[in-house]
C-alpha positions as CSV (number, residue, x, y, z in Angstrom):
1,M,0.0,0.0,0.0
2,H,1.2,3.5,-0.8
3,V,-0.4,6.7,0.5
4,T,0.4,10.2,-0.8
5,I,-1.1,13.5,0.4
6,Q,-0.4,16.7,-1.4
7,R,-1.4,19.9,0.4
8,T,-1.6,23.1,-1.6
9,G,-2.9,26.6,-1.0
10,G,-2.7,28.4,2.3
11,F,-1.4,31.9,3.0
12,A,2.1,31.3,1.7
13,G,1.0,29.0,-1.1
14,I,3.8,26.5,-0.5
15,P,2.9,23.0,-1.5
16,L,3.7,20.0,0.7
17,I,3.7,16.4,-0.3
18,K,3.8,13.5,2.3
19,S,4.2,10.0,1.0
20,I,4.5,6.6,2.7
21,D,5.0,3.1,1.5
22,A,3.2,0.9,4.1
23,A,6.0,-1.7,3.7
24,S,8.2,0.6,5.7
25,L,5.8,0.8,8.7
26,S,5.9,-1.3,11.8
27,A,3.0,-3.7,12.2
28,S,1.2,-1.4,14.6
29,E,1.6,1.6,12.4
30,F,0.4,-0.4,9.4
31,H,-2.6,-1.6,11.3
32,H,-3.4,2.0,12.4
33,L,-3.1,3.2,8.8
34,Q,-5.3,0.4,7.5
35,Q,-8.0,1.2,10.2
36,M,-8.0,4.9,9.3
37,I,-8.5,4.1,5.6
38,E,-11.2,1.5,6.2
39,S,-13.1,3.7,8.7
40,S,-13.1,6.6,6.3
41,R,-14.5,4.4,3.5
42,F,-11.9,6.1,1.3
43,F,-12.4,4.0,-1.8
44,E,-16.2,4.9,-1.7
45,L,-15.6,8.7,-1.6
46,P,-15.9,10.7,-4.8
47,A,-12.8,11.9,-6.6
48,S,-13.6,15.5,-5.9
49,I,-15.6,17.0,-2.9
50,P,-16.8,20.4,-4.0
51,S,-16.9,23.5,-1.8
52,K,-17.0,27.2,-2.1
53,P,-13.5,28.7,-2.7
54,Q,-12.1,30.5,0.3
55,P,-8.8,32.4,0.2
56,D,-5.8,31.1,2.1
57,R,-7.3,27.7,2.7
58,F,-5.6,24.4,2.1
59,E,-6.6,21.9,-0.4
60,Y,-5.7,18.2,-0.1
61,Q,-5.3,15.6,-2.7
62,I,-5.1,12.1,-1.2
63,L,-4.0,9.2,-3.3
64,I,-4.0,5.6,-2.0
65,E,-2.8,2.6,-4.0
66,Q,-3.7,-0.7,-2.3
67,N,-3.3,-4.0,-4.0
68,D,-5.1,-3.6,-7.3
69,R,-7.1,-0.5,-6.2
70,K,-6.0,3.1,-6.8
71,H,-8.2,6.1,-5.8
72,S,-7.7,9.8,-5.4
73,V,-9.8,12.3,-3.5
74,T,-9.4,16.1,-3.6
75,A,-11.1,18.3,-1.1
76,S,-10.5,21.7,0.5
77,E,-9.9,21.8,4.3
78,Q,-13.4,23.0,5.0
79,A,-15.0,20.2,2.8
80,L,-12.7,17.4,4.1
81,P,-15.0,14.7,5.5
82,A,-14.6,14.2,9.3
83,E,-13.8,10.5,8.6
84,L,-10.7,11.5,6.6
85,K,-9.3,14.0,9.0
86,P,-7.5,11.5,11.2
87,L,-5.6,10.1,8.1
88,V,-4.7,13.6,6.9
89,D,-3.6,14.7,10.4
90,W,-1.6,11.5,10.9
91,M,0.2,12.0,7.6
92,M,0.8,15.7,8.0
93,K,2.3,15.2,11.5
94,S,4.4,12.2,10.5
95,E,8.2,12.2,10.6
96,W,8.4,11.1,7.0
97,P,10.3,13.5,4.9
98,A,8.2,15.9,2.8
99,K,8.8,16.1,-0.9
């Protein structure tokens, strides 16, 4: 499994990309990641979640490749479903190097 989150927008407009290959995670981290993906029903979400544009807000593009499935969801921070927030927060706070 591979997870990539790209954050764009914000006041400074500096993009940030966080990416993780689940093979590099410990068993407990992998289980936690898998639980967040399943509880968010990520693969059932639409590719784009519309919202009214707001200046200086972040937009997230989340891409998950798992086995033979590949899905991407794009949403602004105000339209991000509550079920996806734990995954986004976990990835953004991670120690993995940003690209």
